[in-house]
N, C-alpha and C positions, 0 to 999 in steps of 0.2 A: 387042349391044343386046338380043338375046333374053334373055340372062341377067339384065340389069337389069330387063327387064319381068317376068320370072318371079319375081323376089324378092318383090314385094308379094303376088302370088298365093300364094306359098309361105307367107307369114305368115298369110294367111287360112286356108289349109289347116291350119296349126298351131292356129289358133283352133278350127277344126272338130274337130280331134283332142282338144283340151282339153275341148270341149263334150261329145263322146262319152264321155270319161272321167268328167266331172262327172255326166252322166246315169246312168252305171253305178253310181257311188258313191251318188248320190242314191236310185236305185232299191233298192239293197241296204241302205241305212241307215234306222234308225228304231227305234221301240219294239219292233217285231217285225223282227228282222234277216233278210234274205234273202241266201242265197249267190248270188254273181254267176252261177254256172252255171245257177241256177234261172230266170234271166231269158231263157234260150234254150230253154225248154220242158220242162225236167226237173223236174216238179212232184210231190213225194212226197206231198203232202196238199192238201186243199181249202182250208185256211186260208191257206197261202202264195199260192195262186192268187187268192183273194179279195182279199188285201192288195195284191197286184200289180195286178190288173185293176180293182178298184173304187176304190183309194186312190192308189197310187203313180203309175200310168201317167197318169191324167187330170191329176194335180197337176203332174207333170213336163212334160206337153204344154202345160198352161196357163202354167207358168213360162217355157217357151221362147217362146211366142207373146207374152206380155206383156212380157218382157224385150226381145225383138227390137223390139216396137212402140215402147216407151219410148225405147230407144237410137236407133233409126232416126228417130223423131220429133224427138229432140234434134238429131241431125245435120242433118236437113232444116231445122229452125228456125234453127240456127246459120248454115247456108248462105243461107237466105232473108233473114235480117236482117244477114248478114255480121258476125256478132257471136258470138264463142266462148263468151259467157256466157248465150246464149239457150238455154232448154230449156222443155219443157211445164210444169215445176213452178215455175221461177223467174219465168216470165212469167204465171203464174196459170191456165194452161189446166187443169191437173189439179185445182186447188182450185175453179175455176169448175164443172168437171164434177162434182166432189165435192159442192158446194153444191146443184146441181140434183138429184143423186141423193138427198142427204139430205132435201131438201124433199119429194121423192116419197115417201120412206119415212115421214116424219112426217105430211105433209099429204095424201098421195095417196089414202089411204083405200081405197075400192073400186077405184080405178084400178090400184094396185100389185098387188093380189091376183090378179085374173084374168089380167092380162098378164104378171106375173112379171118375168123377166129382160128381156123385150122392152121393157117400160116403162122399166126402168133404163137399157138401152142408149140409148133415145131421149132420156131426160133427160140422160144424160152427154154425148151427142153435141151436143145443143142448148147445154148449159152451156159446153162447150169451144169451140164455134163462136162463141158470143156474145163470149166473152173474147178469142179470137184475133182476131176482127174489131175489137174495141175497141183491143187492143194495136197492131194494124197501123195503125189510123187515127191513133193517137197517135204512133207511131214514124215515120210517113212525113213528119211536119212538121219533122223534125230531121235533121241530117247529122253524120257523124263521131263524135267523142267525146261530144258533147252527146246524140246519139241513143242511145248505149250507156247513159249515165246516166239518160236519160229512160225508156228501156225497163225498166231495173231498178227505177226508182222506180214506174213504172206497175204492174209485176208485184208489187212490195211492197204497193202500195195495194190491188190486187185481192185479194192473199192476205189482207190485213187485213180487207177487207170480207167475204170468204168465211168467214174465221174468226169474225167477229162474227155473220154469218148462221147459221153452224153452231152457235155458242153459244146463239143465240136459239132455234133449233130444238131443241137439247138441253134447254133450259129448259122447253119446253112438251111435250116428248116423254113418252110413258109409260115405265115401267121397262124393259119389253121393248125398246121402240124405242131407249131411251137406251143399253142394253147393245149393241145392234146397231150404233148409230152409233159408239160408242166403239171397238169392236173393228175395225169396217170402216174407220174413219178412220186407224188406225195402219198399215193395209196388211197383208194376209195372203192366203195361198193355202190357208188351212185348210179352206175350204168348196169346194174344187175337186172337183166331181163331174162325171160325164159330161154332164149337160144344159148346164152352164156351159161346159165344155171344147168341146163340139161347136158351141155358138154362137160361141165364140171362133175355132174352126177355120174358120168361114164368114166372119166379119166381119174379123178382123185380117189374114188374107192379102190381102184386097181392099185394105185400107189400105196394107199393105206394098208390094203391087204398084204401087199408085198412086204411092207415094214413089219406088220404083225407076225408074219411067218419067220421073221429074223430074230424074234425075241429070245429064244433059247440060245442061239448062236452068240448074240450080244452078251448074254449073261456069262457064257463060257469064256468069251474074249476078255472079260474083266479079270480073269485069273492069270492072264498072260498068254502069249501065243503058243509057247511050248506046252503049257498045261492044257490049253484048249485043243492043240493038235493031238496030244496024247488021249484026250477024251473023244477024238474022232471028228473034230471040227475042221472043215476046210476054210481057213481064214480068208484066202484069196477069193473064193466063191462068195463068202459072206460079204466082203467089201464090195464086190461087183454088184450084188443084189441090192445092198443098201444104197450105193451111189446111184444106181439106175432108178430105184424107186423115189429117192429124194429128188433127183434131177427132174424126173417126170412130174412129180407133184409140185415142186417149187416152180418149175418152168411154167406149168399150167396156171398156177396161182398168180404168178407175176404177170402173165399174159392177160389174165382176167381182171385183176384188181390193182396192178401196180405193185410197188414195193412197200410192204407192211412189215416194219421191223420189230425186233425184240420179242415177239411172241415165242419164237423158237428157242430163245435163251431163257426167258423169264419163267414160262410155264413148267417145262420139265425140271428146271433146277429147284423150284419151290416144291413140286410134287415129289421129287426124289428125297427131299428132306422130310416130307410128310408121310410118304408111303414106303420108303426104302428104295434100294437100287435095283431091285429085280424088274427086268423089262417085261415080264409076263403081265404085270399090273401097270407098270410105268407107261408103257406105250398106249394102251387104251385109255388110261387116266389122262395122259397128255392130250389125246384126241378130244376128250370131253372138256378138259380144262382150256385148251386152245379155242375150241368152239365157244365156250362160255365167255372167255375174255374178249374175243372179237365181236360177238353179238352185243355184249354190254358196251364196248367201245363204240361200235357203229350206232347203237341207239343214242348214246351221248352225242356223237358227231351229228346226228340228224336233228336233235332236239335242243341242244344247249344254246344255239344261236339261231333258232328257227325264225324265219323261213330259210336263212342261209345254212349251208352245211359245211362243217369243218372236215377236211380230209382225215379219215380214220388213222392213216399212217402217222400223222402228226401226234395224235393222242397216244398211240402205242409207244412212240419214241419218247414222249414226255414221261411216260410211266417207266419204260425200260431203261432209258439213259441213266437216271439216278441210281437205279438198281444195279446196273452194270458197274458204275463207279464204286458203289458200296461193296460189290462182290470183289472187285480188284483190290480195294483197300483191305478187305477182310482177309483175302488170301495172302497179301503182303504181311499183315500183322501176324497171321498164323505162322508164316515162314520165319519171321524174326524171332518168334517165341521158341 
């Protein structure tokens, strides 16, 4: 039995090893290449140190935190709604947070300037919280397959509304604001500097810790609300905690890096097939897997068309879009059988 229990943990350790390898490759890759041995303190010149300390390290840390947050948020939303298609992007949380941050950039005026990142964090959190509460209220009225379809349609409607709102803001934005909205809307870690990374190192671990503490409740919820209630679970309290943690984490992530899609759908769904449905392992594994995927995608974004940089959100969408279509077709084929 101990060998069977160790196997999933060994898979998580494998993911950690792959993440360490991806971080080393990402740290040494770029317009200015760095030898891996330099990462351990052997700095022959000041330029290499500046590239590592001022550019590569904060960017890698931010990629790890945001990737972990998006994937863990997706895993928690899928468990909360008992729906493998739920994630912060498909249900409109990321776009709701994005619309709030875009409104702050264009309409905030004096508010956005003095408060800087803190105002963006607050706007992203409020936007994600409003959307998550709306989706939850819509979804609780339905059960079974009808709930899945309704949630997807609600997410689609919210994404359309957010897109229209973003288009209106772009129409009235100045040239500088328009460029900022355009680059930020495609998702990128290009502006990852220490102030943003340090803020993420405070906010995102709080959200991740909050989700990790919900693992047992999410497992009980998979048995049905009546059974979970009989086992002592307060489902309403669990929903509030998950929604607050996901809203905080996704709102902060969107404020820092724009909208990076499909990590919250792709990573937990693949890991659930690989590790099983238990959230005790699925949540931390999703954190590691999301960090791994975003670090790899960001390294490719920085290097594949160097010295130009591809927005990392485009790469994750190119990967996640076909997978989402395959998932929908697979579910339809399963239902027909």
